[in-house]
C-alpha positions in Angstrom: 87.8 109.2 104.8 88.9 112.9 105.1 88.9 114.4 108.6 86.7 117.4 109.2 89.6 119.9 109.8 92.4 121.1 107.7 95.8 121.0 109.4 98.2 123.8 108.4 101.9 124.1 108.8 103.4 127.4 110.0 106.7 128.3 108.3 109.7 128.7 110.4 111.5 127.3 113.4 110.3 127.8 116.9 111.6 127.5 120.5 110.1 126.7 123.8 111.7 128.9 126.6 111.5 129.0 130.3 112.1 132.1 132.4 112.2 132.3 136.2 108.8 132.8 137.8 109.7 136.3 139.0 110.6 137.4 135.5 108.5 140.1 133.9 106.4 139.1 130.9 108.5 139.8 127.8 107.0 142.0 125.1 106.2 140.4 121.8 108.5 141.5 119.0 106.7 143.7 116.4 107.5 141.2 113.6 106.7 138.0 115.6 104.6 135.5 113.6 103.9 133.4 116.7 104.2 134.4 120.4 102.7 132.6 123.3 103.3 133.3 126.9 102.1 131.3 129.9 102.7 132.6 133.5 102.3 130.3 136.5 103.7 130.6 140.0 106.5 128.2 139.0 107.6 129.7 135.6 107.1 132.0 132.7 107.1 130.0 129.5 107.4 131.5 126.0 106.9 129.8 122.7 108.3 131.9 119.8 110.3 131.9 116.7 113.8 130.8 117.4 115.1 134.2 116.3 113.0 135.9 119.0 114.0 134.0 122.2 113.8 136.5 125.0 116.8 137.5 127.0 117.1 135.8 130.4 115.8 132.4 129.4 116.9 129.8 131.9 116.3 127.0 129.5 115.5 127.0 125.7 114.6 124.1 123.5 114.7 125.1 119.9 114.2 123.3 116.5 110.4 122.9 116.6 107.9 123.2 113.8 104.2 124.1 114.3 101.0 122.7 112.8 97.6 123.9 113.7 94.0 123.1 113.2 92.6 125.6 110.7 89.2 126.2 112.3 87.7 128.3 115.0 86.4 125.6 117.3 83.6 126.0 119.9 85.0 125.7 123.4 82.6 122.9 124.1 83.8 120.6 121.3 85.2 117.4 122.6 88.1 115.2 121.4 89.5 117.1 118.4 93.0 117.4 119.8 93.0 113.8 121.1 91.9 112.5 117.8 94.6 114.5 115.9 97.3 113.4 118.4 96.4 109.7 118.4 98.2 108.8 115.2 101.3 110.8 116.3 101.4 108.9 119.5 101.1 105.6 117.7 104.1 106.7 115.5 106.1 107.7 118.6 106.2 111.4 117.8 106.3 113.6 120.9 104.5 117.0 120.8 104.1 120.2 122.8 100.5 121.5 122.5 99.2 125.0 123.0 95.5 125.8 122.9 94.0 129.2 122.3 90.5 130.5 122.3 90.1 129.6 118.6 92.2 126.6 117.9 95.1 124.2 118.9 98.7 124.5 117.9 101.0 121.5 118.0 104.8 121.8 118.2 106.7 118.9 116.7 110.5 118.6 116.5 111.6 119.8 113.1 113.5 116.5 112.6 110.2 114.6 113.0 107.9 117.1 111.2 108.1 115.4 107.7 107.2 112.0 109.3 104.4 113.6 111.4 102.9 115.2 108.3 102.9 111.9 106.5 101.3 110.2 109.5 98.5 112.8 109.6 98.0 112.5 105.8 97.8 108.7 106.1 95.2 109.1 108.8 93.0 111.1 106.5 93.9 114.7 107.4 94.2 117.4 104.7 97.6 118.9 105.5 98.6 122.1 103.9 101.1 124.9 104.1 99.9 128.0 105.9 98.9 129.8 102.7 98.1 126.7 100.6 
């Protein structure tokens, strides 16, 4: 049975970066396709294309792909991300999740991405390229 949401794959390779908590928030490059910054009292985290890693990163973990739920979801909807991640957990595929106002983005190691996409398809998700 098809799941209610289409899962799309963003092209490219992405990195998760950690800057010191006292770092200023880096500006998004003009040509960035994906740029997420989270600031806490313990760190500044940036998720971006691997080619746009900000200067001054204390730690960078590259070689990630991104899939996302192609839907604007109501903020009160329950269980969508958990439902999507369950088959990946069963397959032993680790993820790094980012939620935005509209949807959820899931980073998956590039080496595991083909397996993850097959797992999601086998679980009934319609998985497509960003423009497909």
